[in-house]
C-alpha positions in Angstrom: 42.9 -22.4 29.3 38.9 -21.7 27.5 35.8 -22.9 29.0 34.7 -25.6 27.0 30.9 -25.8 26.4 28.0 -28.2 26.8 25.0 -27.9 24.8 21.5 -28.9 26.3 17.6 -28.6 24.5 15.7 -27.8 27.1 11.8 -28.3 25.3 8.6 -26.7 25.2 5.3 -27.4 26.6 1.7 -27.8 25.7 -1.3 -28.5 28.5 -3.0 -30.3 26.7 -6.2 -30.2 28.6 -5.9 -27.4 32.3 -8.3 -27.2 34.4 -8.8 -25.9 37.9 -10.3 -27.6 40.9 -10.5 -26.0 43.6 -7.8 -23.5 45.8 -5.4 -23.9 48.8 -5.1 -22.5 52.3 -2.7 -20.4 51.1 -3.7 -18.8 47.6 -2.1 -21.5 45.1 -4.9 -23.1 43.3 -5.9 -27.0 42.5 -5.1 -27.7 38.7 -5.5 -30.8 37.0 -3.4 -30.7 33.5 -1.9 -32.8 30.3 1.8 -32.1 29.5 2.7 -32.7 26.8 6.7 -32.3 25.5 7.6 -31.1 21.6 10.2 -30.7 19.9 10.7 -27.0 19.7 13.4 -25.5 22.3 15.6 -22.8 23.6 19.9 -24.1 24.7 21.3 -24.2 27.5 24.8 -23.9 27.1 27.1 -25.1 30.3 30.8 -24.4 31.2 31.9 -26.3 34.0 34.3 -23.0 36.7 36.4 -24.0 39.5 36.4 -20.9 41.3 32.6 -21.4 42.1 31.5 -18.9 40.0 27.7 -18.8 38.5 27.5 -16.7 35.6 25.0 -15.8 33.2 26.9 -14.6 30.1 23.7 -13.1 28.3 21.2 -12.2 30.5 17.6 -11.9 28.4 16.9 -7.0 28.6 15.0 -6.7 31.7 15.7 -9.7 32.8 18.7 -9.0 36.2 20.6 -12.1 35.7 20.2 -13.3 39.1 16.5 -13.4 38.9 17.0 -15.4 36.1 16.1 -19.4 36.6 18.8 -21.1 34.7 20.9 -18.8 37.3 18.8 -19.7 40.2 18.7 -23.7 39.5 22.3 -23.7 39.0 22.6 -21.8 42.7 20.2 -23.6 44.6 22.4 -27.6 42.6 24.7 -25.9 44.4 23.9 -24.8 47.8 21.9 -28.4 48.0 25.5 -30.7 47.1 27.4 -28.6 48.9 30.0 -28.3 45.8 32.8 -25.9 45.3 32.6 -25.8 41.5 30.4 -23.3 39.4 28.8 -22.2 36.1 29.7 -19.9 32.8 25.3 -20.5 31.3 25.0 -19.4 27.8 21.1 -19.4 27.1 19.8 -19.2 22.9 16.1 -18.2 23.6 13.6 -19.7 20.5 10.2 -20.6 23.2 8.4 -17.4 23.8 8.0 -15.8 26.5 5.1 -15.1 28.6 3.3 -17.8 26.1 2.7 -20.9 28.0 5.0 -22.8 26.5 6.9 -23.5 30.0 10.2 -22.4 28.6 11.7 -20.5 31.7 10.4 -23.3 34.0 12.4 -25.9 30.4 15.5 -24.1 31.0 15.7 -24.4 35.0 14.7 -28.3 34.3 18.0 -28.0 32.0 19.9 -26.9 34.2 19.4 -29.2 37.3 19.4 -32.4 34.9 22.6 -31.0 33.1 24.7 -29.9 36.1 23.4 -32.6 37.7 25.7 -34.9 35.4 28.2 -32.1 35.1 29.1 -31.6 38.4 28.5 -35.1 39.6 26.4 -34.4 42.2 24.9 -37.5 41.7 20.5 -36.2 42.8 18.4 -39.0 42.3 15.5 -37.9 39.7 13.3 -37.2 42.9 15.7 -34.9 45.3 15.7 -33.1 41.3 12.5 -32.5 40.9 12.1 -31.4 44.5 14.2 -28.5 43.9 12.2 -27.9 40.9 9.4 -27.3 42.9 11.1 -24.4 44.5 11.8 -22.6 41.6 8.1 -22.5 40.2 4.9 -25.2 39.6 6.1 -25.6 35.7 10.0 -27.4 36.9 9.2 -30.8 38.6 7.3 -32.1 35.5 10.6 -30.8 32.7 12.8 -33.5 35.0 10.2 -35.9 35.0 11.6 -36.0 31.9 7.8 -38.3 30.7 3.8 -36.8 29.2 2.0 -36.2 32.6 -1.0 -35.9 33.6 -0.6 -33.3 36.7 -2.9 -32.4 39.3 -2.1 -30.5 43.1 -0.9 -27.2 42.1 0.9 -28.8 39.0 3.5 -31.6 40.7 1.6 -34.9 41.5 2.6 -35.9 39.0 1.7 -39.7 36.5 3.3 -40.7 33.5 1.2 -40.8 30.5 1.6 -41.9 27.5 0.1 -39.5 24.5 -0.6 -41.0 20.7 1.8 -39.6 18.0 0.2 -36.0 17.4 2.1 -32.7 15.5 1.4 -29.6 16.4 0.6 -26.0 14.6 1.1 -23.3 17.6 1.1 -19.3 17.0 1.2 -16.3 19.3 -1.1 -14.0 19.4 1.8 -11.4 19.6 0.6 -10.3 22.9 1.8 -10.8 26.4 -0.4 -12.7 29.0 0.9 -12.7 33.2 -0.4 -15.7 34.6 -0.5 -13.8 37.6 -3.6 -11.8 36.8 -5.5 -14.6 35.0 -5.9 -16.8 38.2 -6.4 -13.5 39.6 -9.2 -12.9 37.8 -12.9 -12.7 39.4 -14.4 -14.9 35.9 -12.0 -17.7 36.8 -13.7 -20.9 37.0 -12.1 -22.6 40.7 -14.5 -25.9 40.6 -14.3 -28.0 38.1 -15.5 -31.7 38.3 -12.1 -33.9 39.1 -11.5 -36.4 35.8 -11.0 -40.1 35.5 -7.9 -41.2 34.2 -9.2 -43.6 32.6 -11.6 -41.0 30.0 -8.5 -38.7 30.4 -6.4 -41.6 28.7 -8.9 -40.7 25.7 -7.9 -36.8 25.7 -12.0 -36.4 25.3 -11.3 -33.7 27.8 -10.2 -31.1 25.4 -10.3 -27.6 27.7 -8.9 -25.0 29.2 -10.3 -23.2 32.0 -8.4 -20.1 32.0 -9.1 -19.5 28.5 -12.0 -18.0 28.5 -10.9 -15.8 31.1 -7.7 -14.8 28.7 -9.8 -14.4 25.9 -12.0 -11.7 27.4 -9.5 -9.4 28.3 -7.1 -10.7 25.8 -8.6 -10.2 21.9 -5.5 -11.5 20.6 -5.4 -14.3 21.8 -9.8 -15.4 20.4 -8.4 -13.7 17.2 -5.8 -16.7 16.8 -7.9 -19.4 18.5 -10.7 -18.5 15.7 -8.4 -19.1 12.4 -7.7 -21.8 13.9 -11.1 -23.1 14.5 -10.9 -23.3 10.7 -9.5 -26.1 11.0 -10.3 -28.2 14.2 -10.5 -28.0 18.4 -7.8 -25.8 18.8 -6.3 -24.9 22.6 -4.6 -22.9 24.1 -1.5 -23.6 26.3 -1.3 -22.8 29.9 -1.7 -19.3 31.4 -1.8 -18.0 27.3 -0.8 -16.2 25.4 0.3 -19.1 22.7 -2.4 -21.4 21.0 -2.5 -24.5 19.3 -3.9 -27.2 17.5 -3.4 -31.4 17.1 -3.0 -32.7 13.5 -2.3 -36.3 12.6 0.9 -35.4 10.8 3.1 -33.6 9.5 2.0 -32.9 6.2 -1.7 -31.1 8.0 0.1 -29.3 10.0 2.2 -28.1 7.6 -0.4 -27.0 5.7 -2.6 -25.1 8.7 0.8 -23.2 9.0 1.3 -22.1 6.1 -2.0 -20.7 5.5 -1.7 -18.9 8.9 1.7 -18.2 8.8 1.7 -14.7 6.7 -0.7 -13.2 10.0 1.3 -15.6 12.9 4.4 -15.5 13.9 4.5 -20.1 15.0 5.4 -23.5 14.8 5.1 -26.4 13.3 6.3 -29.1 16.2 6.0 -32.9 16.7 4.7 -34.4 20.1 7.6 -36.3 22.1 7.1 -39.4 24.2 9.9 -38.6 26.7 12.0 -35.1 27.2 15.7 -35.3 25.6 18.0 -35.3 28.3 15.5 -37.8 30.3 18.2 -40.7 29.9 20.8 -38.0 31.8 19.5 -40.2 34.9 
């Protein structure tokens, strides 16, 4: 019998603000960040198997299938729920890897959400978020499904209503290893805590990792300088992608057109909820 595949989106995220406010005894950094989903996605295709096998049909070059977050997410859900079912996975990547857009985390969250439905495991959103945290600090917000203010290591989430905006996102063409940035002596680790009321005006646009990244990766600094001609850009996550918020699609298209000869990138609309929010 031919496998029946179902396709699901795994959207990218932007960090509209990112501050490092401390460090835990185990070395993890304490953060404050604003997560915003955008309508630029990877696609995860899933087919249920009755032999219990989990198989990624198109592994990414250089990433063994067993280490891929989609496979790890499926195995974790399988183990936690005790289901005898398995899954075949196909992954279409659009979100640049190592760009601070959360592609791998989003893929993993989509697998948890979709297989929870396909396998009829019936787990709650909270349980799936807890499972997601075992895979990475950014996974829970994609399961949470709403734009959020995050604290802790990024897993303590408060829903945020954000205005309709468009984003120009540029990839400077370098891969920035997250661990290298967080271990840098140049990193500020004691930023002041935010006040939610101020935060909602989103006037606190900053990324504490940006200065460290731009000092090590001139290409990121150059991309920010190019975007500065049109407004106040910011780096997302630990880089390397940078973005500019715009009020309209027309404005965003205009900026991207001016820079697209020099940079790979895209224009995306900010989402109010994750496309799979209603799956639970």
